[in-house]
C-alpha positions in Angstrom: 100.0 -99.8 -7.0 100.5 -103.4 -7.8 97.6 -105.8 -8.1 98.7 -107.4 -4.8 98.7 -104.0 -3.0 95.2 -103.2 -4.4 93.9 -106.6 -3.2 95.2 -105.8 0.3 93.7 -102.4 0.2 90.2 -103.8 -0.8 90.3 -106.1 2.1 89.9 -103.1 4.4 86.4 -102.2 5.5 86.4 -98.4 5.0 87.3 -97.5 1.5 86.4 -94.3 -0.2 84.1 -94.6 -3.2 86.5 -92.2 -4.9 89.2 -94.9 -4.7 86.8 -97.5 -6.1 85.9 -95.3 -9.0 89.6 -94.7 -9.8 90.2 -98.5 -9.7 87.4 -99.1 -12.1 89.1 -96.7 -14.6 92.4 -98.6 -14.2 93.6 -100.0 -17.6 94.3 -103.3 -16.0 91.4 -105.7 -16.4 92.4 -107.6 -13.2 92.1 -104.3 -11.2 88.7 -103.5 -12.7 87.5 -107.0 -11.7 88.7 -106.5 -8.2 86.8 -103.2 -7.9 83.6 -104.9 -9.3 84.0 -107.7 -6.7 84.3 -105.2 -3.9 81.2 -103.4 -5.1 79.2 -106.6 -5.3 80.4 -107.6 -1.8 79.5 -104.2 -0.5 76.0 -104.4 -2.0 75.4 -107.8 -0.4 76.6 -106.5 3.0 74.2 -103.5 2.7 71.3 -105.8 1.8 72.1 -108.0 4.8 72.1 -105.0 7.1 68.7 -104.0 5.9 67.4 -107.6 6.3 68.8 -107.8 9.9 67.4 -104.4 10.8 63.9 -105.6 9.7 64.2 -108.5 12.2 64.1 -106.0 15.0 60.6 -104.6 14.2 58.9 -106.3 17.2 61.7 -105.6 19.5 61.8 -101.9 18.6 58.1 -101.6 19.1 58.4 -102.9 22.7 61.5 -100.9 23.3 59.8 -97.7 22.2 57.1 -98.4 24.7 59.7 -98.5 27.5 60.6 -102.2 27.6 64.4 -102.2 27.1 65.0 -105.9 27.8 63.0 -107.9 25.3 63.6 -111.7 25.3 62.9 -114.1 22.4 61.9 -117.6 23.3 62.0 -120.7 21.0 62.4 -124.5 21.2 64.1 -127.3 19.3 62.9 -130.9 19.2 59.2 -131.0 19.6 58.8 -133.3 16.6 61.4 -136.0 17.0 60.7 -139.5 18.4 63.8 -139.4 20.7 65.8 -137.1 22.8 64.8 -134.1 24.9 63.2 -130.9 23.9 65.5 -127.8 24.4 64.0 -124.4 25.1 66.1 -121.2 24.9 65.7 -117.5 25.6 67.8 -114.7 24.4 67.9 -111.0 25.0 69.9 -109.1 22.4 71.2 -105.6 22.7 69.0 -103.1 20.7 69.6 -103.5 16.9 72.6 -105.8 17.5 74.1 -106.7 14.1 74.6 -110.5 13.7 75.3 -111.2 10.0 73.5 -114.3 8.8 71.0 -114.4 11.7 67.9 -116.4 10.7 65.6 -119.1 11.6 67.9 -122.0 12.6 66.2 -124.3 10.1 67.3 -122.1 7.2 71.0 -122.3 8.2 73.6 -125.0 7.7 75.2 -126.7 10.8 78.4 -124.7 10.3 76.4 -121.4 10.1 74.5 -122.3 13.3 77.7 -123.1 15.1 79.2 -119.8 14.1 76.1 -117.8 15.1 75.8 -119.8 18.4 79.2 -118.5 19.4 78.4 -115.0 18.3 75.1 -114.9 20.2 76.6 -116.2 23.4 79.3 -113.6 23.1 77.1 -110.5 22.5 73.8 -111.3 24.1 72.6 -109.4 27.2 71.2 -112.7 28.5 71.0 -116.4 27.4 68.8 -118.9 29.2 68.1 -122.5 28.3 66.2 -125.5 29.6 66.4 -129.2 28.7 63.2 -131.1 29.2 63.8 -134.8 29.5 62.0 -137.6 27.7 60.5 -138.7 31.0 58.9 -135.3 31.5 57.7 -135.3 27.9 56.0 -138.7 28.3 54.5 -137.6 31.6 53.1 -134.2 30.5 52.9 -134.6 26.7 55.2 -132.7 24.4 53.2 -129.5 24.2 52.8 -129.1 28.0 56.4 -130.0 28.5 57.5 -127.3 26.0 55.3 -124.7 27.7 56.7 -125.7 31.1 60.2 -125.3 29.8 59.5 -121.9 28.4 58.3 -120.6 31.7 61.5 -122.0 33.3 63.6 -120.2 30.7 61.9 -116.9 31.4 62.1 -117.3 35.2 65.8 -118.2 35.1 66.9 -115.4 32.7 69.3 -112.8 34.1 68.8 -110.0 33.7 65.1 -110.6 33.9 63.2 -109.7 30.7 60.7 -106.8 30.7 58.8 -108.2 27.7 58.8 -111.5 25.8 58.4 -112.6 22.2 57.5 -116.3 21.8 57.6 -118.4 18.7 54.0 -119.6 18.2 53.2 -120.8 21.8 50.9 -118.5 23.8 52.0 -118.0 27.4 50.3 -116.3 30.3 52.8 -113.8 31.7 52.7 -110.8 34.0 54.8 -108.8 31.5 53.9 -107.8 27.9 54.3 -110.8 25.6 53.6 -111.7 22.0 53.1 -115.1 20.5 54.2 -114.9 16.9 53.6 -117.6 14.3 56.8 -118.1 12.4 58.5 -115.8 14.9 61.9 -117.3 14.2 61.7 -115.8 10.7 60.6 -112.3 11.7 62.2 -111.6 15.1 65.9 -111.3 15.8 65.7 -112.4 19.4 63.4 -115.4 18.6 65.8 -116.4 15.7 68.7 -116.2 18.2 66.9 -118.4 20.6 66.1 -120.9 17.9 69.8 -121.2 17.1 70.8 -121.7 20.8 68.1 -124.3 21.2 68.9 -126.1 18.0 72.7 -126.2 18.4 72.5 -127.4 22.0 70.0 -130.2 21.1 72.1 -131.3 18.2 75.1 -131.6 20.5 73.0 -133.8 22.8 71.8 -136.0 19.9 75.4 -136.4 18.7 76.4 -137.6 22.1 73.5 -140.1 22.1 74.6 -141.3 18.7 77.9 -142.4 20.2 76.0 -144.4 22.8 73.3 -145.8 20.5 74.9 -145.7 17.0 72.2 -148.1 15.5 69.6 -145.3 15.4 71.7 -142.8 13.5 70.9 -139.9 15.9 73.8 -137.8 14.5 72.1 -137.9 11.1 68.4 -137.8 11.9 68.5 -136.1 15.3 65.7 -138.4 16.5 63.2 -137.6 13.7 61.2 -140.4 12.2 63.3 -140.9 9.1 63.1 -144.2 7.3 66.6 -145.2 8.7 65.4 -144.4 12.2 62.1 -146.3 11.8 63.9 -149.3 10.4 66.2 -149.3 13.4 63.3 -149.1 15.8 61.7 -152.1 14.2 65.0 -154.0 14.4 66.3 -153.0 17.8 63.2 -151.6 19.6 63.3 -148.3 21.4 66.0 -147.2 23.8 65.5 -145.2 27.0 65.8 -142.0 25.1 62.8 -142.7 22.9 59.5 -140.9 23.7 57.1 -143.7 24.6 54.1 -141.3 24.4 54.8 -140.9 20.6 52.7 -143.2 18.5 55.5 -144.6 16.2 57.5 -145.6 19.3 54.5 -146.9 21.2 53.6 -149.0 18.1 57.0 -150.8 18.3 56.4 -151.7 21.9 58.9 -152.5 24.6 60.7 -155.8 23.8 62.4 -157.7 26.6 65.8 -156.9 25.0 65.1 -153.2 25.0 68.3 -151.3 24.1 69.8 -149.2 26.9 
């Protein structure tokens, strides 16, 4: 076989290890390197499958107890000074393999976007809730987040039989677990964190086009130095959280933006 034919062969998923061993004995150095690269890629894929499988520990425990529809709940945007908080819930099929699945904060924007599409395609259910700045200011950010989580669970179809929540304890009629750092140890919570993060980022990108002076597309509403400088210069806009101290400290100038 030519090197080009071997390269095409190694692009296939199912290859006999006997073939790989034969390629490693080939006198051509280029062919040996191709076989080594295939082995390295195969090893990384196996390690990723083990990692993803471990993320289903909590889901498997509940499923083994008879709860087949286990939802993961997470939010994005509790800390920023501007924009809504977005809560999402996801039910994944048992042991669904999503390569790269992780806490949304550990992923690049491109990785999140890819997984966002994958999750929406394969999930048994996806639910989301956008909590406005007005509601955040009225209830406070924690209570607004809790309210949104209840809405996400209530609106999910099919309805979950058990729920895993990232950090926030909820009072539910179904089995539930509040897990600190849940988006790092639960597949369904990690999936929810990605849905919430991507959808909130899209919102902040849209707000950036309306209020470019704050740099929302770069800071997503967090209190970066650039954002704080803009607040001092322009004052807050209607999408800033007035209940948050850094925004409240700036006040509401007569020429308030937006």
